N, C-alpha and C positions, 0 to 999 in steps of 0.2 A: 259811202253808199255806192251801189251799182244797179244796173238795169237788166232785168230778165223778162222777156215777153212784154215789154213796155211798162212793166211794174218796177217801182223803185224800192230797193231794200237797204236798210241800214245794217251793215254787217260788221260794224266796229267792234262790238263785244263778242260777236260770234266767231270772229276771225281766228282766235286762238283755239277754238274748239273744232274748227273745220278739219275734217279727216284728210283733206288734200293739202293741208298746210295753209298758213296765213298769207304767205307771199303770193300764192295764186290769186287770192282775192285782192290783195293790194295792187297787183299788176293791172287790175280792171277797175280801180277806184275812180269813180266819176265817169265810167264808160259803160257801154252796152256789152254785157257778157252773155247774151242769149246763145250764141253759137258755141261758146266754150261750155256753157251749162249743159247743152244738149249732148255735146261730145263726151263729157266726163261722167255723166250720170245715166246709168242704164235704167234704173227704176225711178223715173221722174215723178210719178205720182207719190211715192214715198218721200222723196226729197222735198216736194212742194208743201207737204204737211208741216215741215219744219220752217219753211219760208213764211208761213202765215203770220207768225209772231214778229217777223222782221220787216213786214210790209209797212212803208211809210207814205206811199202815194203812187201816182201813175204819171206817165208822160202826157204832156198836152198834145192834142191832135196834130198840131203843126210841127212837132218835134220829131226828127227821124229816129228810128229804132235800130241804128247801126252806128258803128264807129265812124268818126268824121273822116278818117284817112282811107276809108274803103269806098269803092264804087257800089252804088245800090244795085245796079244791073248784075254785076258779077256776084254779089252776095246772094241775090235772089236765085241766080242760076245754080250756085253752089248748094243752097238749101233744097232746091228742087231735085238736084242730082242725088243728094243724100237720101231724100224721101224715096226716090226711085230705087236706089240700091237696097234700102231697108225692105221695101215691098218685095223685091226680087229674092230676098233671103240670103243675100251675099255676105251679110255680117253675122249669120248664124254659125256658131262653131261646130266642128265635126268632132265628136268625142273620140271616135276611133283614131282619127288622125293624130290628135294630141296625145293619146295613150301610147301610140307607136313612137312618137317623138320622145316622150319621157322614157320609154323602155330602151330605146337605142342609146340615150344619154347615159343611163345606168350601166348598160353593157360596155360602152366605150370607157367609162371611168373605171369600172372594175377590171376590164381587160388591160388597161395601162399599168395597173399595179400588179396584176397577176403575171404579166410578161416579165417584169423586173424581178418579182419574187421567185418565179420558177426557173428562169434562164440566167439569173444573175445580172450584174451591172456592167457587163462587157459592152463594147460599143454598139453592136447591132441590136441586142435586146433593149438597150437604153434608148436608142433612136426610135425603135418601133413603139416602145411604151410612150415616148414623148409625143409621137404623132397621134396616138390614140388619145392621150390626155389633152393635147392642144385642141384637136378637133372637137372633143367632148366639151371642153370649157367654152369654146366659141359658140357652139350650139346651145349650151345652157344659158348663155347670155341672151340669146334671141328668144329662147323659150320663157325665161323669167320676164322678158320684156312683154310678151303676150299676157302673162299672168298679172303683171303690174297694171296692164290696161283692163283687167277683168274680162278678157276676151275668150277664156277657156271654159269657165263655168258660169252659169246664170247668177249664182249667188256670190257676191264679192268675198265673203269670208273664206270660201273654199279656194278662190284664186289667191288670196293673201296667204293662206296656210301653205299651199304648195309652192308659192313663190319664196316663202321663208326657207322651206326645205331645199329648194334649188340654189338660191343665191346665198343664203346664210350658211347652210351646212355644206353644200357641194362646192361652192365657189369661194366662201369665206368673206363675203361682203354683206353689210347690213342692208336689208330691203328698205327700211325706212329712209336711209340716206339716198338710195337710188330713186325711190318714189318722189322724195322731196325735190330733187333736181329735175327729174324727167317730167313731173307735172308742170313745172314752170316752163320747160321747153315747149310743151304742147299748148300751154296757155298763151304764150307769146313767142311763137317760133320766129327765129331770125331777127328778134328785136334786141338790139344792143342794150346792155345793162339789165335786161329782163330774162333773156334766154341764157341759161348757164352754159349751153353748148358753145356760145360765142365768147366766153370768158377766157380768151387766149392771151398769151404774153404779147403786149403791144410792140415790143422790140423785135419780135420774131414774125408777127403776122398782123397786118392791118390792111383794110380796104376802104376806099371811098374818102370823100372829103370830111364827113362827120368823124370817122374813126381817126383820121389824120389829126384833126383838131384835138381829139381826146388824147392822142399820143403826145402831142406837143405840150399839153398841160400836165402830163404825168411825169413825176420826178423819178419814181421807182415803183416796180411791181414785182413782188416776190411771191413765189409759190414754194411751199414746203409741206411735208407730211408731218402730222402730229397725232399721237394716240391721246385720246382724252375720253373721259367718262361722260356719258350723256346724263340727262336728268335722272334723278333717283327712280322716277316711275318707269324709266326704260330699263334701268339696271343692266346696262351692257356697255361695251366699249367698241369703238369702231375706228377705222383708219380713215381720216377725213382730210381732204385737201383744204388748206386754209390759205386764203389770199389776203395779203396785206397791201393795201393801196395807199401810197403816200403821194398826195397830189398838191400842186401849188397852182395858183392862178396869178398870172403875171399881167 
């Protein structure tokens, strides 16, 4: 179960059907997920229709409606700031801006191949084409990031469709894989074991007393790449980073 706007919902069975992935919900198991709910869902009225069947109760008047490890005053200031930004219209996308972004990405990608095709693979044309291609690929990563957040179009399906074109077709990576990891990052940013961006090799990078203890208990941590087929309903293959953790407690 988790809490949204002081209402308690049982999401045990719904977790597997959650569009954002089951891990995002499991990271908030037994906690208040109000701010994450507001941040992740643009059409909240539509989502709340599905929540009605999951409602199992409400918090008692004396129970706080925020996570225990967060300060109430800071949380209230953040919520007020978000409301102010939304009223000012700073979160509204500019269609012309994103159209020009997509156009210049296509031009850079096409130019990189045309330079090599027309001038050959000598050193100078190769370097020029590589610069075009590299800049285009980097910009595509940030553009699909905005699409993954559903920040370009009002309807999520159009964001998903263009994201698939950019990251799957132009970059060669699966959008579902990126969304699965990035949703967890924004659900629990900088939370060890929950934020995938912090899943680094403990022998190469570690900070703080907590991580040091984790490192001392870890016998081996291997990262390797493996091609594997996803579930039949996805009917696709992707390059995925698989982490094997072999831990011992002494």
